[in-house]
MARDO-105547 format. One record per residue (C-alpha): x, y, z; residue number from 1; chain. Coordinates in Angstrom, 2 decimals. Example, Ala and Ser with C-alpha at 12.3 -4.5 7.8 and 13.67 -1.06 7.14 Angstrom:
2
KEGU       px       py       pz  seq  mol
KEGU    12.30    -4.50     7.80    1    A
KEGU    13.67    -1.06     7.14    2    A
This chain:
344
KEGU       px       py       pz  seq  mol
KEGU    -3.46    13.33    -2.76    1    A
KEGU    -6.29    15.66    -1.57    2    A
KEGU    -4.14    18.77    -1.75    3    A
KEGU    -0.93    19.52    -3.69    4    A
KEGU     1.88    17.69    -1.80    5    A
KEGU     4.28    19.57     0.33    6    A
KEGU     7.96    19.34    -0.69    7    A
KEGU    10.15    17.53     1.80    8    A
KEGU    12.82    20.29     1.23    9    A
KEGU    10.24    22.85     2.65   10    A
KEGU     9.63    21.04     5.93   11    A
KEGU    11.28    22.23     9.17   12    A
KEGU    14.93    23.05     8.90   13    A
KEGU    15.33    21.25     5.57   14    A
KEGU    16.87    22.86     2.52   15    A
KEGU    16.73    22.04    -1.24   16    A
KEGU    19.56    19.78    -2.36   17    A
KEGU    21.37    19.97    -5.69   18    A
KEGU    23.30    17.40    -7.69   19    A
KEGU    26.35    18.09    -5.52   20    A
KEGU    24.47    17.16    -2.30   21    A
KEGU    25.67    13.55    -1.84   22    A
KEGU    26.01    13.30     1.91   23    A
KEGU    23.76    10.56     3.20   24    A
KEGU    23.23    12.43     6.48   25    A
KEGU    21.55    15.28     4.67   26    A
KEGU    18.84    12.94     3.33   27    A
KEGU    18.57    11.04     6.57   28    A
KEGU    17.99    14.25     8.51   29    A
KEGU    15.55    15.42     5.88   30    A
KEGU    13.48    12.24     6.17   31    A
KEGU    13.47    12.63    10.02   32    A
KEGU    12.18    16.15     9.71   33    A
KEGU     9.46    14.77     7.42   34    A
KEGU     8.47    12.10     9.88   35    A
KEGU     8.34    14.68    12.64   36    A
KEGU     6.15    16.93    10.48   37    A
KEGU     3.79    14.01     9.64   38    A
KEGU     3.37    13.16    13.31   39    A
KEGU     2.59    16.72    14.23   40    A
KEGU    -0.07    16.80    11.46   41    A
KEGU    -1.47    13.52    12.72   42    A
KEGU    -1.93    14.99    16.14   43    A
KEGU    -3.69    17.94    14.58   44    A
KEGU    -6.20    15.52    13.08   45    A
KEGU    -5.04    16.08     9.45   46    A
KEGU    -6.81    13.74     7.03   47    A
KEGU    -5.13    10.38     7.21   48    A
KEGU    -5.31     9.83     3.44   49    A
KEGU    -3.25    12.96     2.91   50    A
KEGU    -0.67    11.88     5.48   51    A
KEGU     0.05     8.45     3.99   52    A
KEGU     0.24     9.96     0.45   53    A
KEGU     2.50    12.76     1.79   54    A
KEGU     4.93    10.18     3.28   55    A
KEGU     5.09     8.45    -0.02   56    A
KEGU     5.87    11.71    -1.82   57    A
KEGU     8.67    12.53     0.67   58    A
KEGU    10.32     9.15    -0.12   59    A
KEGU     9.76     9.79    -3.87   60    A
KEGU    11.75    13.00    -3.66   61    A
KEGU    14.64    11.37    -1.89   62    A
KEGU    14.74     8.47    -4.36   63    A
KEGU    14.57    10.74    -7.38   64    A
KEGU    17.36    12.92    -6.13   65    A
KEGU    19.70    10.11    -5.39   66    A
KEGU    18.88     8.37    -8.67   67    A
KEGU    19.99    11.41   -10.56   68    A
KEGU    23.31    11.34    -8.80   69    A
KEGU    24.10     7.69    -9.63   70    A
KEGU    22.32     6.97   -12.86   71    A
KEGU    22.73     8.99   -16.11   72    A
KEGU    19.64     9.78   -18.22   73    A
KEGU    20.74     7.90   -21.26   74    A
KEGU    20.86     4.43   -19.57   75    A
KEGU    18.02     2.13   -20.44   76    A
KEGU    16.69     1.36   -16.97   77    A
KEGU    13.82     2.52   -14.77   78    A
KEGU    13.02     2.72   -11.07   79    A
KEGU     9.48     1.66   -10.11   80    A
KEGU     7.52     1.75    -6.83   81    A
KEGU     5.54    -1.42    -6.26   82    A
KEGU     3.02    -2.72    -3.75   83    A
KEGU     1.65    -0.26    -1.32   84    A
KEGU     4.36     2.23    -2.19   85    A
KEGU     3.29     1.76    -5.75   86    A
KEGU    -0.18     2.84    -4.70   87    A
KEGU     1.39     5.97    -3.22   88    A
KEGU     0.57     4.93     0.34   89    A
KEGU     3.15     4.77     3.12   90    A
KEGU     2.68     4.69     6.83   91    A
KEGU     5.65     5.82     8.98   92    A
KEGU     7.46     2.45     8.80   93    A
KEGU     5.76     0.75     5.85   94    A
KEGU     7.71    -1.43     3.47   95    A
KEGU     9.33     0.54     0.60   96    A
KEGU     9.26    -1.92    -2.27   97    A
KEGU    11.16    -1.12    -5.50   98    A
KEGU    11.63    -2.69    -8.91   99    A
KEGU    14.59    -1.77   -10.97  100    A
KEGU    13.61    -2.54   -14.57  101    A
KEGU    16.45    -3.19   -16.99  102    A
KEGU    16.56    -3.33   -20.72  103    A
KEGU    17.86    -6.64   -22.09  104    A
KEGU    20.96    -4.85   -23.50  105    A
KEGU    22.33    -4.14   -20.03  106    A
KEGU    20.85    -7.15   -18.09  107    A
KEGU    24.11    -9.06   -17.96  108    A
KEGU    26.06    -5.98   -16.73  109    A
KEGU    23.95    -3.39   -14.89  110    A
KEGU    25.58     0.04   -14.46  111    A
KEGU    28.00     0.40   -11.52  112    A
KEGU    25.99     3.26   -10.18  113    A
KEGU    22.94     1.03    -9.47  114    A
KEGU    24.68    -0.86    -6.65  115    A
KEGU    25.90     2.49    -5.15  116    A
KEGU    22.35     3.88    -5.39  117    A
KEGU    20.79     0.93    -3.53  118    A
KEGU    23.43     1.01    -0.91  119    A
KEGU    22.90     4.67    -0.29  120    A
KEGU    19.17     4.16     0.27  121    A
KEGU    20.02     2.06     3.37  122    A
KEGU    22.58     4.69     4.44  123    A
KEGU    19.85     7.39     4.50  124    A
KEGU    17.62     5.22     6.66  125    A
KEGU    15.24     3.74     4.09  126    A
KEGU    14.50     0.07     4.66  127    A
KEGU    13.84    -1.05     1.11  128    A
KEGU    12.92    -4.32    -0.56  129    A
KEGU    14.04    -4.42    -4.08  130    A
KEGU    14.28    -6.63    -7.13  131    A
KEGU    16.24    -6.08   -10.40  132    A
KEGU    14.60    -7.69   -13.45  133    A
KEGU    14.09    -7.32   -17.25  134    A
KEGU    10.60    -7.00   -18.61  135    A
KEGU    10.64   -10.63   -19.80  136    A
KEGU    11.80   -11.80   -16.34  137    A
KEGU     8.89    -9.88   -14.78  138    A
KEGU     6.47   -11.56   -17.10  139    A
KEGU     7.92   -15.08   -16.54  140    A
KEGU     8.05   -14.72   -12.69  141    A
KEGU     4.58   -13.19   -12.53  142    A
KEGU     3.15   -16.11   -14.45  143    A
KEGU     4.42   -18.47   -11.79  144    A
KEGU     4.00   -16.37    -8.62  145    A
KEGU     0.70   -14.74    -7.68  146    A
KEGU     2.41   -12.34    -5.29  147    A
KEGU     4.67   -10.92    -8.06  148    A
KEGU     1.60   -10.74   -10.35  149    A
KEGU    -0.21    -8.80    -7.78  150    A
KEGU     2.70    -6.43    -7.11  151    A
KEGU     2.89    -5.67   -10.79  152    A
KEGU    -0.71    -4.44   -10.72  153    A
KEGU     0.55    -1.64    -8.50  154    A
KEGU     3.51    -0.15   -10.16  155    A
KEGU     4.41     3.54   -10.40  156    A
KEGU     7.32     5.06   -12.38  157    A
KEGU     9.72     7.07   -10.20  158    A
KEGU    12.72     7.65   -12.47  159    A
KEGU    14.21     6.46   -15.65  160    A
KEGU    12.81     5.39   -19.04  161    A
KEGU     9.10     5.83   -19.54  162    A
KEGU     9.29     3.44   -22.55  163    A
KEGU    10.45     0.56   -20.32  164    A
KEGU     7.58     1.21   -17.88  165    A
KEGU     5.05     1.36   -20.70  166    A
KEGU     6.31    -1.89   -22.14  167    A
KEGU     6.11    -3.55   -18.70  168    A
KEGU     2.47    -2.45   -18.38  169    A
KEGU     1.57    -3.70   -21.82  170    A
KEGU     3.05    -7.08   -21.18  171    A
KEGU     1.84    -7.70   -17.60  172    A
KEGU    -1.38    -5.64   -17.18  173    A
KEGU    -2.85    -5.00   -20.65  174    A
KEGU    -1.99    -8.60   -21.60  175    A
KEGU    -2.70   -10.12   -18.27  176    A
KEGU    -0.28   -12.57   -16.79  177    A
KEGU    -3.03   -14.49   -15.07  178    A
KEGU    -6.39   -15.62   -16.41  179    A
KEGU    -9.04   -13.60   -14.38  180    A
KEGU   -10.72   -16.70   -12.96  181    A
KEGU    -7.42   -18.21   -11.87  182    A
KEGU    -6.28   -14.88   -10.29  183    A
KEGU    -9.53   -14.58    -8.43  184    A
KEGU    -9.41   -18.17    -7.11  185    A
KEGU    -5.85   -17.77    -6.07  186    A
KEGU    -6.46   -14.56    -4.15  187    A
KEGU    -9.56   -16.04    -2.52  188    A
KEGU    -7.54   -19.05    -1.45  189    A
KEGU    -4.70   -16.84    -0.11  190    A
KEGU    -7.38   -15.01     1.97  191    A
KEGU    -8.84   -18.19     3.36  192    A
KEGU    -5.42   -19.44     4.43  193    A
KEGU    -4.57   -16.14     6.01  194    A
KEGU    -7.82   -15.99     7.95  195    A
KEGU    -7.14   -19.45     9.31  196    A
KEGU    -3.88   -18.28    10.83  197    A
KEGU    -5.98   -15.84    12.90  198    A
KEGU    -8.64   -18.40    13.86  199    A
KEGU   -10.96   -17.10    11.18  200    A
KEGU   -12.22   -14.31    13.29  201    A
KEGU   -11.80   -10.53    13.60  202    A
KEGU   -12.18   -10.76    17.45  203    A
KEGU    -8.71   -11.79    18.37  204    A
KEGU    -7.49   -10.43    21.66  205    A
KEGU    -4.40    -8.86    20.01  206    A
KEGU    -5.47    -8.53    16.34  207    A
KEGU    -3.13    -7.83    13.47  208    A
KEGU    -4.63    -4.74    11.79  209    A
KEGU    -3.19    -5.66     8.40  210    A
KEGU    -3.58    -9.47     8.14  211    A
KEGU    -6.37   -10.46    10.50  212    A
KEGU    -9.89   -10.94     9.18  213    A
KEGU   -11.45    -7.53     8.71  214    A
KEGU    -8.03    -5.93     8.44  215    A
KEGU    -6.47    -3.84     5.70  216    A
KEGU    -5.49    -6.84     3.59  217    A
KEGU    -9.17    -7.76     3.19  218    A
KEGU    -9.76    -4.36     1.61  219    A
KEGU    -6.76    -4.81    -0.67  220    A
KEGU    -8.02    -8.21    -1.88  221    A
KEGU   -11.16    -6.48    -3.06  222    A
KEGU    -9.19    -3.82    -4.90  223    A
KEGU    -6.80    -6.41    -6.50  224    A
KEGU    -9.63    -8.47    -7.93  225    A
KEGU   -11.49    -5.36    -9.03  226    A
KEGU    -8.38    -4.11   -10.89  227    A
KEGU    -7.75    -7.48   -12.51  228    A
KEGU   -11.32    -8.03   -13.64  229    A
KEGU   -13.11    -4.74   -13.74  230    A
KEGU   -10.27    -2.46   -14.74  231    A
KEGU   -10.68    -0.16   -11.77  232    A
KEGU    -7.88     0.62    -9.40  233    A
KEGU    -9.73     1.04    -6.09  234    A
KEGU   -13.08     0.91    -4.17  235    A
KEGU   -14.08     4.26    -5.62  236    A
KEGU   -13.80     2.79    -9.09  237    A
KEGU   -16.14     0.04    -8.14  238    A
KEGU   -18.56     2.58    -6.80  239    A
KEGU   -18.40     4.56   -10.01  240    A
KEGU   -19.15     1.48   -12.01  241    A
KEGU   -22.24     0.80    -9.93  242    A
KEGU   -20.87    -2.37    -8.39  243    A
KEGU   -20.67    -0.77    -4.92  244    A
KEGU   -23.70     1.24    -3.80  245    A
KEGU   -22.80     4.62    -2.17  246    A
KEGU   -23.63     3.38     1.27  247    A
KEGU   -21.28     0.38     0.93  248    A
KEGU   -18.56     2.54    -0.44  249    A
KEGU   -18.95     5.00     2.46  250    A
KEGU   -18.79     2.08     4.90  251    A
KEGU   -15.50     0.76     3.47  252    A
KEGU   -14.04     4.18     3.04  253    A
KEGU   -14.74     5.05     6.67  254    A
KEGU   -13.41     1.70     7.84  255    A
KEGU   -10.12     2.18     5.85  256    A
KEGU    -9.61     5.62     7.28  257    A
KEGU   -10.10     4.28    10.89  258    A
KEGU    -7.71     1.41    10.29  259    A
KEGU    -5.16     3.76     8.71  260    A
KEGU    -5.26     6.05    11.73  261    A
KEGU    -4.73     3.12    14.04  262    A
KEGU    -1.88     1.81    11.90  263    A
KEGU    -0.19     5.19    11.60  264    A
KEGU    -0.36     5.72    15.37  265    A
KEGU     0.80     2.15    16.07  266    A
KEGU     3.88     2.61    13.89  267    A
KEGU     4.75     5.88    15.69  268    A
KEGU     4.19     4.37    19.14  269    A
KEGU     6.31     1.24    18.45  270    A
KEGU     8.91     3.32    16.57  271    A
KEGU     9.04     0.61    13.93  272    A
KEGU     6.84    -1.46    11.57  273    A
KEGU     4.28    -3.03    13.97  274    A
KEGU     0.98    -4.41    12.84  275    A
KEGU    -0.10    -6.32    15.90  276    A
KEGU    -2.28    -4.47    18.39  277    A
KEGU    -0.80    -5.82    21.65  278    A
KEGU    -2.49    -5.06    24.91  279    A
KEGU    -0.02    -2.36    25.92  280    A
KEGU    -0.42    -0.69    22.59  281    A
KEGU    -4.18    -0.76    22.89  282    A
KEGU    -4.10     1.10    26.17  283    A
KEGU    -1.81     3.80    24.78  284    A
KEGU    -3.75     4.15    21.57  285    A
KEGU    -7.03     4.54    23.44  286    A
KEGU    -5.49     7.36    25.47  287    A
KEGU    -4.12     8.98    22.33  288    A
KEGU    -7.42     8.84    20.52  289    A
KEGU    -9.18    10.55    23.42  290    A
KEGU   -11.08     7.61    24.96  291    A
KEGU   -11.75     7.96    28.65  292    A
KEGU   -12.64     5.53    31.43  293    A
KEGU   -16.31     5.52    32.54  294    A
KEGU   -17.99     3.81    35.42  295    A
KEGU   -19.02     0.97    33.20  296    A
KEGU   -16.21     0.60    30.70  297    A
KEGU   -12.46     1.31    30.50  298    A
KEGU   -11.15     3.57    27.74  299    A
KEGU    -9.25     0.64    26.11  300    A
KEGU   -12.46    -1.49    26.05  301    A
KEGU   -14.29     1.36    24.25  302    A
KEGU   -11.45     1.68    21.69  303    A
KEGU   -11.31    -2.01    21.06  304    A
KEGU   -15.06    -2.18    20.66  305    A
KEGU   -14.84     0.38    17.89  306    A
KEGU   -12.01    -1.62    16.35  307    A
KEGU   -13.94    -4.83    16.33  308    A
KEGU   -17.07    -3.17    14.87  309    A
KEGU   -14.92    -1.72    12.18  310    A
KEGU   -13.13    -5.09    11.44  311    A
KEGU   -16.50    -6.95    11.34  312    A
KEGU   -17.93    -4.46     8.87  313    A
KEGU   -14.96    -4.95     6.57  314    A
KEGU   -15.09    -8.74     6.95  315    A
KEGU   -18.82    -8.74     6.11  316    A
KEGU   -18.36    -6.45     3.12  317    A
KEGU   -15.49    -8.52     1.89  318    A
KEGU   -17.62   -11.68     2.08  319    A
KEGU   -20.51   -10.09     0.21  320    A
KEGU   -18.26    -8.71    -2.47  321    A
KEGU   -16.49   -12.06    -2.96  322    A
KEGU   -19.97   -13.58    -3.44  323    A
KEGU   -20.72   -11.06    -6.16  324    A
KEGU   -17.27   -11.62    -7.64  325    A
KEGU   -18.17   -15.28    -7.86  326    A
KEGU   -21.20   -14.43    -9.94  327    A
KEGU   -19.36   -12.10   -12.19  328    A
KEGU   -16.07   -13.99   -12.62  329    A
KEGU   -16.64   -17.68   -12.05  330    A
KEGU   -20.09   -17.61   -13.69  331    A
KEGU   -19.00   -15.02   -16.30  332    A
KEGU   -20.18   -17.07   -19.26  333    A
KEGU   -23.76   -16.99   -18.04  334    A
KEGU   -26.09   -14.02   -18.51  335    A
KEGU   -25.45   -11.61   -15.75  336    A
KEGU   -26.53    -8.20   -14.41  337    A
KEGU   -24.46    -6.19   -11.84  338    A
KEGU   -26.54    -4.82    -9.06  339    A
KEGU   -25.49    -2.90    -5.93  340    A
KEGU   -25.27    -5.14    -2.85  341    A
KEGU   -28.21    -3.53    -1.03  342    A
KEGU   -30.59    -4.37    -3.91  343    A
KEGU   -30.00    -8.08    -3.29  344    A
């Protein structure tokens, strides 16, 4: 986060809870205050990276508070954020994916408080996706499912036993569940299949800002492969290793920020998780972002032109980086030298 995160309990009319604060409505109202605050900050042009990280921190605080109420410290289990939430990035209605990690000793009979904890998350208005597994189950399922293996690259400890979390990382990340070449080929095939669903073009009339070619998923594919093979967690890491030139990194960073602002505004406008830029949404977003009709072009046309330019730049950079990954992963046994893209 660019600045120290603001506590949810300091926002609006919120107050700080204690261990006796168990009423779901308290946390539901607090989260609504948090959403209202983030929307106000968005309208004030606050940096979008700070906003998506702040939203994740707000959710962290609620989960940690409720976990303390239901799970005693001595129990051998942990609560992990995974996926986008594991990266510490949440848009207003993003998926909140959780992994409850159990020690083998309690795997047959998890504590009663766990079920109550998960139920209360729904009661407070959090739409979660969760799984409950032992470390060995994580390893076995990750070996057979590329989606699970990918999610385990992006885990973050929220509550519970640090030792369990460390053991999971050792078993699934340090000792990789997938051979690097196999992982790369699987992610590349996934992307090709996903692009085909959207006619293999970024220029769809109503694009999906997450899944369409040139969308946010294309950026994530780069990061996943980079983490698996180059031991960096994001695009900045690739830049620091000299794999991305400064100009390429700036292009991708600017594109991600633009797409994030569009996605954030789209969620707020739709009042739900919505990733498809439908015609009506396009008009409203163009107005919200300050585009104005001219004699030659409507505001919505100007907005979508900027979107398509952004998506095409992501699509092109994704293609170039995958070509370089081919050289550095598929042809890894041959003599190689990493060069920035613009030197080729």
